[in-house]
C-alpha positions in Angstrom: 136.0 58.8 -16.9 134.7 61.2 -14.2 135.0 58.3 -11.7 138.8 58.3 -12.3 139.0 62.0 -12.0 137.2 62.0 -8.6 139.6 59.3 -7.4 142.6 61.2 -8.6 141.3 64.4 -7.0 140.7 62.6 -3.6 144.2 61.0 -3.9 145.6 64.5 -4.5 144.0 65.8 -1.3 145.2 62.9 0.7 148.8 63.2 -0.5 148.7 67.0 0.3 147.3 66.3 3.8 149.9 63.6 4.5 152.7 65.9 3.4 151.4 68.6 5.7 151.4 66.2 8.6 155.0 65.1 7.9 156.1 68.7 7.8 154.2 69.5 11.0 155.7 66.5 12.7 159.3 67.5 11.7 158.7 71.0 13.0 157.5 69.6 16.3 160.5 67.3 16.6 163.0 70.1 15.8 161.3 72.6 18.2 161.3 70.0 21.0 165.1 69.3 20.5 165.8 73.1 20.5 163.7 73.5 23.7 165.5 70.7 25.5 168.9 72.0 24.5 168.1 75.5 25.8 166.5 74.2 29.0 168.9 75.1 31.8 167.4 72.8 34.4 168.5 69.7 32.4 172.1 70.6 31.9 172.8 72.8 35.0 175.9 72.5 37.0 174.1 73.3 40.2 175.6 71.9 43.4 172.2 70.9 44.7 171.9 68.3 41.9 174.8 66.4 43.3 174.1 64.4 46.4 177.0 65.6 48.6 176.7 64.4 52.2 176.1 67.3 54.7 177.4 66.9 58.2 174.9 68.4 60.7 176.1 68.9 64.2 173.7 68.2 67.1 174.6 67.7 70.7 175.3 64.2 72.1 172.6 62.2 73.9 170.0 63.8 71.6 166.7 62.0 70.9 165.6 62.9 67.4 161.8 63.1 67.3 161.1 64.3 63.7 163.0 65.3 60.5 161.4 67.1 57.6 162.9 68.8 54.6 162.1 70.7 51.4 164.4 71.9 48.6 166.4 74.4 50.6 166.1 73.5 54.3 165.9 70.6 56.8 164.1 70.8 60.0 165.0 68.6 62.9 162.8 68.3 66.1 164.8 66.8 68.9 164.8 66.5 72.7 167.6 66.9 75.2 166.9 66.4 78.9 163.2 66.9 78.5 163.7 70.1 76.5 162.1 70.1 73.1 164.1 71.9 70.5 163.8 72.6 66.8 166.7 73.4 64.4 166.5 74.5 60.8 169.5 73.8 58.6 170.4 74.9 55.1 170.8 72.0 52.7 173.2 74.0 50.5 175.8 74.8 53.2 174.8 72.6 56.1 174.8 75.7 58.4 172.3 76.1 61.2 169.8 78.8 60.2 167.7 79.0 63.3 167.0 77.3 66.6 163.8 77.2 68.5 162.9 76.0 72.0 159.4 74.5 72.5 158.0 75.2 76.0 154.7 74.1 77.4 152.8 76.5 79.6 
């Protein structure tokens, strides 16, 4: 008889443990859904998320040497008539932010 009682007691603990795991899993799922609904980066209407072509104006007969970019700017290293120039453009507006001339001494 005590063998049956030990089995029932063990079964009782296993059922309670499994019930707690189910409740914890449901809480994790609901909190993940709420977090993703409130996350502004997923559902943002930001213009940078849409790939709109940007027209960048550089002089004719330009040899482009290098182009690099990050989230906000694009840097173009180019040459005109043996002059090395660098221009930085905004990716949001396409406007020229700054120009540099590279000279060798």
